C-alpha positions, -999 to 999 in steps of 0.1 A, spaced: -783 -573 526 -762 -604 520 -735 -608 493 -757 -628 469 -784 -602 469 -759 -574 464 -745 -593 434 -779 -600 420 -788 -562 423 -755 -553 406 -761 -578 378 -797 -566 373 -785 -529 372 -757 -538 348 -781 -556 325 -806 -527 326 -778 -503 318 -765 -523 289 -799 -530 275 -812 -495 279 -780 -478 270 -777 -462 304 -746 -449 321 -719 -466 342 -737 -488 368 -707 -484 391 -717 -447 396 -751 -456 409 -748 -443 445 -776 -464 459 -761 -495 443 -726 -487 454 -737 -482 490 -754 -516 489 -724 -533 475 -698 -516 498 -664 -533 496 -678 -562 477 -688 -540 447 -655 -522 447 -635 -554 446 -657 -572 421 -653 -544 396 -615 -545 393 -601 -564 364 -566 -577 359 -544 -552 340 -526 -578 319 -534 -574 282 -562 -597 271 -570 -609 307 -606 -604 318 -602 -621 352 -613 -603 383 -586 -592 408 -590 -606 444 -591 -580 471 -557 -590 484 -541 -583 449 -557 -549 442 -524 -532 448 -507 -554 422 -537 -552 398 -532 -588 389 -555 -618 389 -543 -649 408 -528 -665 377 -508 -635 366 -497 -628 402 -482 -663 404 -466 -661 370 -451 -627 379 -438 -642 412 -422 -672 394 -406 -648 369 -392 -627 396 -378 -658 414 -360 -667 381 -345 -633 378 -333 -633 414 -316 -667 409 -299 -654 378 -288 -623 397 -273 -643 425 -256 -668 402 -230 -641 393 -216 -641 428 -216 -603 429 -247 -597 450 -245 -574 480 -257 -584 514 -284 -557 514 -297 -571 481 -300 -606 497 -321 -590 525 -343 -573 499 -348 -607 482 -357 -624 515 -382 -597 523 -398 -599 489 -402 -637 491 -416 -635 526 -442 -608 518 -453 -624 485 -454 -659 501 -476 -646 528 -499 -629 503 -501 -662 484 -509 -681 515 -537 -656 523 -552 -661 489 -550 -699 491 -566 -701 525 -589 -670 523 -621 -690 519 -626 -685 481 -635 -716 462 -605 -725 440 -604 -749 411 -579 -778 412 -559 -762 385 -556 -730 406 -546 -750 437 -519 -767 416 -507 -733 403 -505 -720 439 -486 -751 451 -462 -748 422 -455 -712 430 -449 -720 467 -424 -747 456 -407 -721 433 -405 -697 462 -390 -723 485 -365 -735 460 -355 -699 452 -350 -691 489 -329 -722 494 -308 -714 464 -303 -678 474 -294 -688 510 -268 -713 497 -252 -687 474 -252 -661 502 -236 -685 526 -209 -694 500 -202 -657 494 -200 -650 531 -175 -678 535 -154 -665 506 -154 -630 521 -141 -644 555 -114 -665 539 -104 -639 512 
């Protein structure tokens, strides 16, 4: 069974359930087996209050839609830049920040190139988030290098 047929079956079952007042269509064992991973990923919604967007499979762990994932990532970058601006950041913390940016940048790249059709607005949001990650990394590296030089001199 192809993906379109599985989605059509799921939509049909969902409509019957809603119209007839039936139970949860996700518990239909026959339907679940037809949908497999597709059904599981299509039924996960973003956990941000008021957001009804679906969560891509790559972001199930974060339980965020693509928009909220990018917003969270940009917010975290701002917090890391503020943290390093004080000049009191430990070397281990810089390593944690580098690892965070690399992992989340890779996840963002997978989402962007994963084959899903993206709107121009979503593409712009992804590119903006990549730019934020690159600028944050550059800023953090500059501060880390300055701190290292001050430790050597001082």
